[in-house]
Structures are given as structure tokens and as C-alpha cells.
C-alpha positions in Angstrom: 98.7 65.2 127.7 100.9 65.5 130.8 102.1 68.9 129.7 98.5 70.0 129.2 97.6 68.9 132.7 100.6 70.8 134.1 99.6 73.9 132.2 96.0 73.6 133.4 97.2 73.2 137.0 99.5 76.2 136.8 96.8 78.3 135.2 94.2 77.3 137.9 96.7 77.8 140.7 97.6 81.3 139.4 93.9 82.2 139.2 93.3 81.0 142.7 96.4 82.7 144.1 95.3 86.0 142.5 91.8 85.7 143.9 93.1 85.0 147.4 95.5 88.0 147.1 92.7 90.3 146.0 90.6 89.2 149.0 93.5 90.1 151.3 94.6 86.7 152.3 98.1 86.5 153.8 99.2 83.3 155.7 100.1 84.0 159.3 103.5 83.1 160.7 102.0 80.3 162.8 100.6 78.4 159.8 104.0 78.8 158.1 105.8 77.4 161.2 103.4 74.5 161.4 103.9 73.7 157.7 107.7 73.8 158.2 107.3 71.5 161.2 105.3 69.0 159.2 107.7 69.1 156.4 110.6 68.4 158.8 108.7 65.4 160.2 107.9 64.2 156.8 111.5 64.4 155.7 112.7 62.6 158.8 110.1 59.8 158.1 111.3 59.5 154.5 114.9 59.2 155.6 113.8 56.5 158.1 112.0 54.5 155.5 114.9 54.8 153.1 117.3 53.6 155.8 115.1 50.7 156.6 114.9 49.7 153.0 118.7 49.8 152.7 119.1 47.7 155.8 116.6 45.2 154.6 118.3 45.0 151.1 121.7 44.5 152.6 120.3 41.8 154.9 118.8 40.1 151.9 122.0 40.3 149.9 124.0 39.0 152.9 121.6 36.0 153.3 121.7 35.3 149.6 125.5 35.4 149.6 125.7 33.0 152.5 123.4 30.5 150.8 125.6 30.3 147.8 128.6 29.2 149.9 
């Protein structure tokens, strides 16, 4: 079922892309720069969340280790 969903998505995406191209749509450089900016921010946030999770996990393991002594 998942492969059917992926195929349907790709088919719909290709049709939409073709229609936009036929209508003359081309993304301007400003929108591309904005998208890149948001992707960078999102990546930085993901790294921050991952780092916080690692620090919390290490803290938990440290406390658990100290309790067993």
C-alpha cells in the first residue's frame, strides 16, 4: 500500500509540475534564498534538539550510575 501511495504522489507531483511549467512558472531567486534560509534554521534547530537529547540521556545515565553505588 505504501508503494502505491508513493507512486500516486509522484504521479500527481509530476502532473502538477508539468502544469506549472506550461503556465510559465519559474521560482524567483528570492523565494529560493528564503527556502534555503528556513532549511538552515530548521537544520540548526534539529541539531539543537538532538544535542539536548544527548545531554539529557547522559545526565540520566550518570544519575542512574551514581544511585547504584
